[in-house]
C-alpha positions in Angstrom: 9.8 18.2 -3.2 8.5 15.7 -6.0 11.4 13.7 -5.7 11.7 13.8 -1.8 8.4 12.1 -1.1 9.1 9.3 -4.1 9.6 5.9 -2.4 12.9 4.5 -3.3 11.6 1.5 -5.7 9.9 4.5 -7.7 12.6 6.4 -7.8 14.4 3.8 -10.0 11.5 4.5 -12.5 11.4 7.8 -12.2 15.3 8.2 -13.0 14.8 6.1 -16.1 12.0 7.8 -17.4 14.2 11.0 -16.9 17.5 9.3 -18.8 14.7 8.0 -21.5 13.6 11.6 -22.2 16.8 13.4 -22.0 19.7 12.4 -24.0 22.2 14.6 -22.2 21.6 12.2 -19.2 23.6 9.3 -18.5 24.2 6.9 -15.2 27.6 5.9 -14.7 30.6 8.4 -12.5 31.2 12.1 -13.4 34.6 11.9 -13.9 36.2 8.5 -14.6 39.5 7.5 -16.3 40.0 8.5 -20.1 41.2 4.7 -21.0 38.0 3.6 -19.7 36.1 6.4 -21.1 37.5 5.9 -24.6 37.4 1.9 -24.0 33.5 2.3 -23.5 33.0 4.5 -26.3 34.5 1.6 -28.7 32.3 -1.1 -27.3 29.2 1.3 -27.6 30.0 2.0 -31.7 30.6 -1.7 -32.5 27.2 -2.4 -30.9 25.0 -2.6 -33.1 22.2 -2.4 -31.2 23.3 0.9 -29.6 22.5 4.1 -31.9 24.7 7.3 -30.9 22.2 10.3 -30.7 23.1 12.6 -33.8 22.0 15.8 -33.9 22.7 16.4 -37.0 19.0 14.2 -37.4 17.6 17.5 -36.2 20.0 20.0 -38.6 19.1 18.2 -42.1 15.3 18.2 -42.1 15.2 21.8 -42.7 14.9 24.9 -40.5 12.4 23.7 -37.4 10.4 25.9 -35.0 11.5 26.4 -32.1 8.1 25.0 -30.0 9.5 21.7 -31.7 12.5 21.9 -29.4 10.5 22.4 -26.2 10.5 19.3 -23.5 6.9 20.4 -22.9 4.9 19.5 -25.8 3.4 16.6 -24.8 -0.5 16.4 -25.9 -3.0 15.1 -24.1 -4.2 12.6 -26.6 -0.3 11.4 -26.8 0.0 7.4 -26.0 1.1 7.1 -22.6 4.7 5.4 -22.2 4.0 4.4 -18.3 5.1 0.7 -17.4 1.6 -0.5 -16.3 1.6 -2.7 -13.3 0.7 -6.4 -12.9 -2.8 -7.2 -13.1 -4.0 -10.3 -12.7 -8.3 -11.5 -13.7 -10.3 -10.0 -11.9 -13.2 -11.6 -9.2 -16.0 -10.9 -11.6 -14.7 -12.5 -14.6 -13.3 -15.6 -13.4 -17.4 -15.6 -12.2 -18.2 -14.9 -15.8 -16.0 -17.9 -16.6 -17.7 -20.3 -14.4 -21.3 -19.1 -15.3 -20.3 -19.5 -18.8 -20.5 -23.4 -18.5 -24.0 -23.3 -16.8 -26.8 -24.2 -19.1 -29.0 -21.0 -19.0 -31.4 -19.2 -21.0 -30.5 -15.8 -23.2 -32.3 -14.5 -20.1 -30.6 -16.0 -17.3 -27.6 -15.5 -18.7 -28.1 -11.6 -18.6 -29.1 -11.9 -15.1 -26.3 -13.7 -14.0 -23.9 -11.3 -15.6 -26.1 -8.4 -14.0 -25.7 -10.1 -10.3 -22.1 -10.8 -10.8 -21.7 -7.0 -11.8 -23.4 -6.0 -8.4 -21.1 -8.3 -6.2 -18.8 -5.8 -4.1 -14.9 -6.5 -3.5 -16.0 -8.6 -0.4 -18.7 -11.3 -2.6 -21.8 -9.6 -1.3 -24.6 -9.1 -3.5 -25.8 -5.9 -1.6 -28.3 -4.8 -4.4 -31.6 -5.5 -3.2 -33.8 -7.8 -5.9 -36.1 -5.3 -6.5 -33.9 -2.6 -7.9 -32.1 -5.2 -10.1 -35.3 -6.0 -11.9 -35.5 -2.6 -12.5 -32.7 -2.0 -13.8 -33.0 -5.3 -15.9 -36.3 -3.4 -17.4 -35.0 0.1 -18.1 -31.0 -0.7 -19.1 -31.8 -3.7 -20.8 -35.5 -4.1 -21.6 -35.6 -7.3 -20.3 -38.7 -8.3 -18.3 -38.3 -10.5 -15.4 -39.5 -11.3 -11.7 -38.1 -11.3 -8.4 -38.6 -15.0 -8.0 -37.0 -14.4 -11.6 -33.7 -13.3 -10.1 -34.0 -15.2 -7.0 -33.8 -18.3 -9.0 -30.5 -17.4 -11.1 -29.4 -15.8 -8.3 -29.0 -19.8 -6.4 -27.2 -20.7 -9.4 -24.4 -17.7 -8.9 -24.6 -19.1 -5.3 -23.3 -22.4 -6.3 -19.9 -20.6 -8.1 -16.4 -21.2 -6.5 -16.0 -19.9 -4.2 -18.2 -20.7 -2.1 -20.2 -18.2 -0.1 -20.1 -15.4 -3.3 -23.4 -14.2 -3.8 -24.6 -13.9 -0.5 -26.6 -10.9 0.9 -25.3 -10.8 4.1 -22.8 -12.8 6.6 -25.1 -15.2 8.0 -25.8 -16.6 4.2 -22.2 -16.6 3.4 -21.7 -18.6 6.3 -24.3 -21.0 5.5 -23.5 -21.2 2.1 -20.2 -22.4 3.1 -21.5 -24.9 5.3 -23.8 -26.0 3.3 -20.6 -27.4 0.8 -19.5 -29.3 4.2 -20.1 -32.8 5.0 -24.1 -32.6 6.1 -23.9 -35.7 7.8 -21.0 -34.7 10.5 -22.8 -33.5 13.7 -20.4 -30.9 14.5 -21.6 -29.1 10.8 -25.1 -30.0 11.1 -24.7 -28.7 14.8 -22.5 -25.2 13.5 -25.5 -24.7 11.0 -27.8 -24.9 13.6 -26.3 -22.1 15.7 -25.7 -19.7 12.7 -29.6 -20.2 11.6 -31.1 -20.1 14.7 -29.3 -18.2 17.5 -27.0 -15.7 15.0 -27.3 -12.5 16.5 -26.9 -14.6 20.2 -23.7 -15.7 18.4 -22.3 -12.3 17.2 -23.0 -10.8 20.6 -21.0 -13.7 22.2 -23.9 -14.6 24.5 -22.8 -18.0 24.9 -24.3 -18.9 28.3 -28.2 -18.5 26.7 -27.0 -20.1 23.2 -25.8 -23.1 25.6 -29.5 -23.1 26.8 -31.2 -22.7 24.4 -29.8 -25.3 22.0 -29.2 -27.5 25.1 -25.9 -28.4 24.1 -22.8 -28.6 26.5 -20.0 -25.9 26.6 -17.6 -28.3 24.4 -20.1 -29.3 22.2 -20.7 -25.3 21.2 -16.7 -24.5 21.2 -16.6 -27.4 18.4 -19.3 -25.6 16.2 -17.7 -22.1 16.8 -13.9 -23.8 16.0 -15.8 -24.9 12.7 -17.6 -21.5 12.0 -14.5 -19.6 12.4 -12.8 -21.6 10.2 -15.2 -19.8 7.1 -14.2 -17.1 5.5 -16.6 -13.8 5.9 -15.1 -12.1 2.8 -14.9 -14.7 0.2 -14.5 -12.1 -2.7 -11.0 -10.9 -1.3 -9.2 -13.8 -0.7 -9.3 -14.0 -4.6 -8.5 -10.5 -5.1 -5.9 -10.6 -2.6 -4.4 -13.7 -4.9 -4.9 -12.2 -8.2 -3.6 -8.7 -6.5 0.3 -7.7 -7.4 2.4 -7.4 -4.6 3.6 -4.4 -3.1 7.1 -5.0 -2.0 8.8 -2.6 0.6 12.1 -1.8 0.0 13.5 0.3 2.8 14.8 3.9 2.5 17.4 3.0 5.6 19.2 0.8 7.2 19.9 1.3 11.2 22.6 -1.5 12.6 23.7 -1.6 16.3 27.6 -2.2 17.4 28.6 -1.8 20.8 26.7 0.5 22.2 26.6 2.7 19.2 24.3 3.7 15.8 25.2 3.2 12.2 23.4 4.6 9.9 23.0 3.7 6.0 21.3 5.5 3.2 19.7 2.8 0.4 22.3 2.8 -2.4 19.1 2.9 -5.1 18.6 6.3 -3.4 22.6 7.3 -4.2 22.4 6.6 -7.9 25.3 7.8 -10.4 24.7 10.2 -12.6 26.4 12.6 -15.1 26.0 14.8 -17.7 27.1 13.3 -20.9 30.6 14.0 -22.3 29.3 14.6 -25.7 26.5 16.7 -25.2 29.1 19.2 -23.1 31.3 18.6 -26.4 28.4 19.4 -28.5 27.5 22.4 -26.7 31.1 23.9 -26.8 31.6 23.5 -30.6 28.3 25.1 -31.4 28.7 27.8 -28.6 32.3 28.8 -29.9 31.0 28.3 -33.4 31.7 31.7 -36.0 28.8 30.4 -37.8 25.3 32.1 -36.4 22.3 31.0 -38.7 18.7 30.4 -37.1 19.5 26.9 -37.5 22.5 27.1 -35.6 21.0 29.2 -32.7 18.0 26.1 -32.0 20.7 23.7 -32.2 22.2 25.5 -29.6 19.6 26.3 -27.8 18.3 22.4 -27.7 21.4 21.3 -26.5 21.5 24.0 -23.9 18.4 23.0 -22.7 19.1 18.9 -22.1 22.2 19.6 -20.4 20.4 22.1 -18.0 17.6 19.5 -17.6 20.2 16.7 -17.2 22.0 19.4 -14.7 19.0 20.6 -12.5 18.2 16.7 -12.3 21.3 15.3 -10.9 21.6 18.2 -8.4 17.5 17.1 -7.3 18.7 14.0 -6.3 21.5 15.2 -4.4 19.7 17.6 -2.7 17.1 14.5 -2.1 19.6 12.0 -0.6 21.1 14.7 1.9 17.7 15.8 2.9 16.7 12.1 3.9 20.2 11.3 5.4 19.8 14.4 8.2 16.5 13.5 8.8 16.8 10.2 9.7 19.7 10.9 11.2 17.7 13.3 13.6 15.1 11.2 13.8 17.7 8.2 14.9 19.5 10.8 17.4 16.2 11.5 18.5 14.8 8.0 19.5 18.4 6.6 19.9 16.7 4.1 23.2 14.6 2.7 21.3 16.9 2.1 18.2 19.7 0.4 20.8 17.0 -2.0 22.2 13.9 -2.2 20.5 11.7 -1.6 23.4 8.2 0.4 22.3 7.9 1.6 26.2 11.4 3.5 25.2 10.0 5.3 22.6 10.0 9.2 22.6 7.5 11.9 22.3 8.0 13.1 18.9 6.2 15.8 16.8 7.0 16.7 13.3 8.1 20.0 14.6 10.7 18.7 17.1 12.4 16.9 14.0 11.9 20.3 11.8 13.5 22.5 14.2 16.9 20.1 14.9 17.5 19.7 11.1 16.4 23.6 10.2 13.4 22.4 7.8 10.0 23.2 7.2 7.3 20.8 8.4 6.1 20.1 5.4 9.6 18.9 4.2 9.3 16.4 7.5 6.4 15.0 6.4 7.1 14.1 3.2 10.2 12.3 4.5 8.1 10.2 7.4 4.7 9.2 5.7 6.6 7.6 2.4 10.2 6.1 4.0 10.8 3.4 5.5 14.1 1.9 7.5 15.1 -1.8 8.6 16.0 -1.8 11.9 17.1 -5.4 13.8 13.6 -5.5 15.3 11.8 -5.4 11.7 10.9 -2.5 8.9 9.1 0.1 9.9 7.5 3.5 8.2 9.3 6.6 9.4 5.6 7.8 10.5 5.0 5.5 13.4 8.3 6.9 15.6 6.1 9.8 15.5 3.2 10.5 19.2 2.0 13.1 21.0 3.2 12.8 24.2 1.3 12.1 27.6 2.2 13.1 31.4 2.6 10.9 34.0 1.5 11.5 37.8 5.2 12.2 38.8 5.3 14.7 35.4 7.2 12.6 33.2 6.6 13.4 29.2 6.0 9.5 27.8 4.6 8.8 23.9 1.1 7.4 24.0 2.6 4.4 21.7 4.4 3.5 25.3 0.8 3.5 26.4 -0.3 1.6 23.4 2.3 -0.9 24.0 1.3 -1.5 27.7 -2.7 -1.8 26.4 -2.0 -4.5 23.8 0.4 -6.5 27.0 -2.5 -6.3 28.7 -5.2 -7.8 26.8 -2.2 -10.1 25.3 -2.0 -12.0 28.8 -5.8 -11.4 29.8 -8.5 -14.2 30.7 -10.5 -14.5 27.3 -13.0 -16.0 29.3 -12.9 -12.9 31.7 -11.4 -10.0 29.7 -10.7 -6.9 30.8 -13.1 -3.8 30.4 -11.6 -0.1 29.5 -12.4 0.5 32.9 -10.7 -1.7 33.8 -7.7 -1.4 31.9 -7.9 3.0 32.6 -7.7 1.6 36.6 -4.3 -0.4 35.6 -2.7 2.3 33.6 -3.8 4.4 36.7 -2.0 1.9 38.8 1.1 2.2 36.6 1.1 5.9 37.1 -0.7 7.1 33.9 -3.8 8.7 34.6 -5.8 8.4 31.6 -9.8 8.5 31.6 -12.0 5.7 30.3 -13.0 7.1 26.9 -9.2 8.3 26.1 -8.5 4.3 26.9 -11.3 3.1 24.5 -10.3 5.4 21.6 -6.6 4.0 22.3 -7.8 0.5 21.9 -9.8 1.6 18.7 -6.9 2.5 17.1 -4.8 -0.5 18.1 -7.9 -2.4 16.4 -9.0 -4.4 19.3 -12.0 -4.9 20.2 -14.3 -4.7 23.0 -14.3 -7.0 26.0 -17.4 -8.8 25.1 -16.4 -9.6 21.5 -13.1 -10.6 22.9 -14.3 -13.5 24.9 -13.7 -16.6 24.4 -14.6 -20.5 25.7 
């Protein structure tokens, strides 16, 4: 079960770890030509960097207790040999490097470090200044006032990226506008808009803004265009830059050939593994030996444990391959129309139970496959979970996928007049006209799942 839910890119690392911990497990085909095997043995012997495992090393040191031959003998304090993930410079470290270049007193430097330490991942200071005063008094025995904190805060807000250390969105955007050309009329208009009419701006009450600011619609459009090019989360941009990329490696590939579908498993999911021939011969030699002293028995036990572990791991990998192929083939056949056309409206309602019954497996097994595996199709690479959806009945009694309804919603919103966006009530009526009898609250739920804002917030000039 654990191997089944491991993605392809992590499976390679898991196999490497198993090979390192079990010398009886090797990469390569299980059956190979004897001549090729001899040549490989000779090349390994001639390579000074490769040392064959010699069981005598374990036998010449005297009697070895059986617990030392156990595989599960790692203590909690033992060094972790896992390969670490790549990590860049943290957001706070970048800011601390910049603040170190400022001419600050010892107390101001402590305040600046405290402020930077309280910034969230988006770059905002969410903690009240009064609370920071108390933090410094109790944790570092530094007595300062709120005005002292505010003075240093202004210095921190001068750091890059622009907008950092703001206490709310309004301040964040205004900090960024201050870095722009203040003589520019559009920048001045955008600053006035945010400073005096921020609430009306967030609610998109454009008519009210035009009237109060006594400007034209074109002026307002230019100011809004200036604002939307600002970064509402200055800290996140730096985090994304330093974050290691998480590449998606598809576990399956579906291709279309003359109205037919072909499924293939990523070759990384089918590694060539075998039990070491050296260990097999070693086990046979010790098993046939007439000498049965304790040292010999412990050596025999050690070799048997490694061989059994290697066989178990190879069998588990093969079972994983079989389960993945059977499950994906069932999903492919169930959603055949979609994989042939790429039309999301062709997706059939499908739940985990449907596939579990087809392949005669437990629902939890199907869930493990669907939640962590990707399939590459001619229309893109998708998580298997995205093909599962609940059913919905049309007026004609036909069962359709909720994803089909969501696709229609997306198309309606994409084609709407942004000056007069379609309300949820109107969307519900449009769906009803198409035969989908859905309540307004259900439309709202689907819209939220698609991350589509309400009509008022989709309004544009």
